[in-house]
N, C-alpha and C positions, 0 to 999 in steps of 0.2 A: 398491262393496256388492257380495259373497257371494250364490255360489247357495243358502245355506243362512240370508242375509239375504231372499231375496225369496221363499223358500218358508213360514220363518213370518210375515213379512208378511202373505202370501195367507191364509195360515192361521187369524190373526187377523181377516182381513177376512170370512173366509168366516162366524168365529163371534161378528162384529159385524151380522151382517148383518141386514134387516128379518127377522122371522117367524122368529129363528133364536140368544134373547135365550143372552151370554154365561156359560157357568157360573160361579159364585165358582171353584172351583180351578180352570180351564183354566187360566187365566193364568200361573197359580205349575206346574201342570204343565206351558208350551210353552216357561216361561224354564226350568226342567231340561233339555229336549232341547237349549234354542238354547246352554247352556252344553257340554251332551254334543257338539253339530255345531263349535264354535265351538274348544273345547278337547279336542282327540282328543288329548293324552295324560293324558286324567283314565284312560284304560280304554288305552292303544299304551304307555303304558310297562311298567304290571304284567305285558301280555301279551308285552311282549318279553323282561321277567326271565323269565317262565316258562319260553319260546322258549329262553334263553340255561340257562337248568338242565338243562332237560330233557337238551340237549345235552352238558353237564359230567357229565351224571348215568352216560353210556354208561362212562367214565373210573370210577365208583363202582360200574358194572356189574362187570367186570371181575376185584376184587378181592372181589366179592362171596364167591363160595365160601369163600376165604382167612378173611373175613370169617366165617363161619357157624361153621366150624373152630374157631376162636378161641373163639367163645360159647358154645361147646360148654363151657368151662371154667369160666368164670364164676357168678356168681350170679345170678341175673332180675334184679335190679336195674341190672348191667352189662351186660344181656345184651339188655335194652332199648333201654337205651344206644346202644350199641354198632351195632347193625341199625337204629334210630330215629336216627340223628344228622343223616345226609344228609337224611327227610322234615322232621327239623324245622329245618336248617338253609335247604331250601329255603319254608317258612311266613316264616321269617323274615328272608330277602330281597325276596320278595311284597311283605309289610308296611313292611316298611323304602323299598321303592323308592312303597308309598301314600302312606308317611305325608310321602317328600322333597317327590311331587307335591303333597299338600297344604301342604304350607309353601309354596311359590313358588304354584300357584294360587291360595293367597288373599292372593297380594300384590299379586297381576299381574292379578284381575279387575276389582277396580275402576279401579285404576292404567291400567291398559290399553286399557280404554273410552272415556277421554278422551286419553292420550296418542294413538289413530289416528282419533279423534272420532267412530267407531261411536253412541257417546254418544245424536249427535243422531238419528239412526237408531232407537235403541232407545226411546227416550223420548218418541218420534212414534207408540208400538203401547201401548195403554188398559190398559198394568201400571204400576201406582204402583214408586215406588221402593223402598218396604216389601216391597215383592211378590219386587220384582228379586233385590233386599239376604237374603230369605230363600232365596228359589230356590239364590245364589251358595252361602250357607252350608248346603246341604245337598247339594251337593258332599262337603266335608272332611267334614263328620261321619255324610253316609248314604250317599254312591252309591259313593265310594270304600272304605270299607270294607267292605262289600257286595262289589264287583268283587274285593277283595285275597282276600276268604270263598271266593270260586266261584272264582278263580284256581289261588288254594291246595289246594279240595277235588281241580279237577280234573288239578292239575300234580301232584299227590300221585296220584292214584289212577292215572296211564297207569305214573308212577314202581313202584307195588302190580306191576301190570299182568306189565309189565318183569322186575322182582326174580324175580316168583314164578316169568318162566320160565325163569331165569338158575338160581334154587335148585333145580324141578325136575329142570333139564336136568344140574347136578352131585347127582343123587343123595339128594337133601336132602328133607323132607318142606316141604309147601309148606303144610299145616293149621298146625304147629307153627311154621312162618315168620312165619303172620300172629298166631297166638296169642302168641306172641312180643312180635312187632310194637307191636301194640295199639293200630293207626294210626285208625282211625276214632272211637273212644272220647275220644281226644284234640282232636278236630274243637270238641266241643262244647266244652271248653277254648277251644281258639282264638276261636269265637266270643262265649264268655264276654268274651275279653279287648278283643273289638273294640268288644263295646257298651259295657265299662266305662271301657278305656279311651281309644279309639279315638274310639270315640263324649260321651261324657260328661265323663271328665277333659280330654280336650285341646280342650274348648270353646270356653275362652275365649284360649288362644291362635290357636286360628282365630277367632276372631269380633276379636280384637287384633287381628291381619293383615288383619282386613277394615277395620278402622278404618282407622289407617294404610295401605290401598290407598285408601280413598277421602277421603282429608287430605293427601297428599303429592301434591308437585309434580314429586319430581324421588328418584331415587334410595332407592323406600319400602325396599329393604331395611335401608340405613345408620338411617334412621328409624325402625323394627320394632328394632333394634339399639341402637342408643344409650341410648337415655333408662336404661331400665332398667340394663346399662352406668354408666350416670355417677351412680344410687343406687347404686350397688354400690361405688363408686370413693369415690366424697360420704360416706358412712356408713363405708367403712373407714380414713377420714379422718378426718373427724369425729370420729367416736366410737369407733374402736376395735370397733365390733362387725359383726355376718356375717348380722345378722335378715335382710334381705331377700334377700342372696346362699342363706342356710337355705331360703326361700321358693320361691327357683326350682326349689334343689333338690329341693326337696318335690310342687311340679306337676310338674316333668319326670318323676321317680323314677317315674309313670308307674299312683297310685291302690297304694299295698300294700296296701291294707284290704282291696282286692278277692279276693285269692288269699290264703291260708294252706297254707307247701310251705315246705319246707325250702330246695330250689332256687333259686325267685322263674320256676321258669318252665312258663309256662299249658300246657305240651303234658307235663307230668310228670301218668303216668298218676293218680299220686299225689294232686295237687294239689285241696286242696277247695277250693270255693267258696263264699263267702263275701259273699253279696252285701247279708246284713243290716247289717253294720258297717260296708259300703261305702255304704250308704245314710244308712245316721244320720250319716255325716262331716260336717263344718260346709264341710271345705273344698272337698267337693262341692257343697255348695248354692250355697255364697259365689260360685264358680265360676261356676253357672247363672248368676247373677243377674248377676255381671260381664259375662259372655257377652253376656244380653241387653241391656245398656245399651251394650253395644259395637255389635252391629248396629243397636240403634235410632242413636246417634251414625251410625254408617255412611252409613243411609237417608240422615237428616236431611243430611250432607253430600254425601253424592250425586244431592240434589234442587238444593243451591244451586253446587255446582263445576260452572265450564264447562270446557271442552274445552282443553285443554293449547296 
């Protein structure tokens, strides 16, 4: 039993002691904290990517004065693209890292506790299976997007300060550099993208992985991928159609109804947020319904499944 397990156990015992009734939200709160204790890659992976980005940005700083000279001869939109490209790449890499961690965490969380038999300890705590599954689901649906946004904001702030020092040392105007970069206004676009796409649109994907993680006895990755792949192949051979494949492409496209701009880039200052059309999209609400069903089934399977 790990040190974090002892800590959580002692905390629950204190909360459940006579004269100290357990608040309804405390089991969920400590279940989320347990996930952060057990799966440190939740925050270490985005932080590691952020550190690599900052190291690589040093190479870009050497070329920044030349980039500024070239930008002077460009149109305003092209200027912003040339100067903001390292910042956009940094945001995309951090979000990609958070997305990958979400996929592997969702696949392993319920399967892993049965594999290492730690489920026997966690079931001894006064926490229901539904509360546990909801706490696990909050990691890819809430915690990781927040970590990705905070890491992106911190990294781009450091990048901006370093760039400003190089720009000032090269004889260019720092104020003009900031105005052309338009960095912080794009943070609203990033936050909007994380909420609409990573939290809401991808919810059924994560919850499907939780369901497979609770059901599978081995190789959950294959069980998560093979059924959709088999349906695509069967439909193509039997009916010569690709409706299910088109549906998968639509789901993985990331909710294009949420934004309206030519480039499709959520960090474009000209991006127009369209929450109205997004919120009335049938695919959004059907996906959330399926996500809720997947989580309920995963909680029931966790109650029935025994350690591997």
